[in-house]
N, C-alpha and C positions, 0 to 999 in steps of 0.2 A: 525516466519516474522507477521503470522496472528497475533496472538496474541500482537506482540510488537505494530504493527499497528493498534488494534482497540484499546490498551489503549491511542495512541499519541492519534485517534480519539476522546476517550471517556475522555479526558484531555482537549483538545481541545474545546469540546462540553461545558463543564463544567466552563472555562474561559471567553467562549463567552458570556455564558448566564449569569454568573455573573457580568460582564461588562459594562459600561455604553459610550453610544457614545451620542454626541448630547443633549441631552432631553430622551433618551429612551435607553432600554437594545440593546447591542450590537446583540446578539440573535434573535430581532425582527427585525433586516435586511435583508430586501431579498437575497439580493448578498452572506450572509455569510448563511444562512439557505440554499440557493439551493447548494451552496460547498459543506456544510455538510451533505447533504442528496447523493450528487454524492457519497463522500468520502464515506460513508457509504453504498454504494451499491457494490462499487468498492472492499470495506473490506469484506462482505459476500460473494461477489462472489469469492474472493481468498477461505477463509473460506469454499464454497461448495465444488471447486477444489481439495483443500487440504483432505478433507474427501472423496470424490470421489474417489482420489488414493492414498488411505489409506487402503481404503477397497479391491482395485485388486492389491494385491503385487505379486512379483514374472514373470516370462518371460511369454513375450507377452503382457504386460499391459504397456501401457507406457504413462499413466498420469502426472508419477512424474518431468517430466524437464516443463509441459505447468502449473501444480499448482505452481511449484516452480516461476517459470515465474510472474504469477500473483500476485502471497504473495508478490514478492519484488518489485513490482510496485504498489501494494499496501501498501505498508511500505513507498515508496519513496515518495508516495502522502499523506499519512498521516503526513511525517515527512514536507514535503513542508507546509501543511495547519497547522500543527500546530506551523511552525516559522511564516506564514505571516498573517493570522488572526487575532492574538493578537498586529498588527500592529508592532510597532519600538519596543517593549519589545520581540518580539518572537528573534529577530537575534542577543541578547545579549549573553552575554555566562554564563549569569546566571538564564538565564529560562529554563522549566523545559522541552522544545523542543530541545536541545541539544543533550542529550544520545536517544534522535529517530533518529535524524540527521545521528548520527554517528552509530549507526547499521544500518542504512537502507546503508552507504556506505563501513562498514565496509561486512556487509553480499552481495554487489554486490561484492567487494574484493575478497570475499571466493566460493561463485557459480558461478564467471563470470558473463559477461552484459548478460543482460536479454533477444538484440536480439542473442544468443548464445542458450540459452535455447530454445527458440522460434523454432530457426530453426533445434535445436536436435530431438525436438517435432516432427515437420513437416517429418524429415528423417523417424524419427522413425515409424513413423502411415503410411508414403508413399504417403503424399501428394505432396512431390516435383516430385516425379514418375522418371521417367528415366534420366529427367535434373541435378539431383542431383549426379549422378554416375560418 
């Protein structure tokens, strides 16, 4: 999910950087740049959590569900921005954003809703305490 999110981000940056809005490159618009920067932070945070979870395999290490939740959220956000930032073109079936959007939806069906993954991570780490029992 993290790799797909990164690819969606990279393609969106390439598309926005090469397109024009009235009189100037679309990538020079502050709103687009800020949204892409926020997305980059989200994708890299998901990557870091995934690497941290992979370094701690075995029983007693509960970073997997949390890393997966962040990865799925990053993928969903990247797919959304890949559709939104190019404007109306991103919503067409022929645009390159569609496979990312489908992947985000299928991963959530495969792994379950993000809220359930977060609840599982909180349960495993004891953050919910006695109230969860």
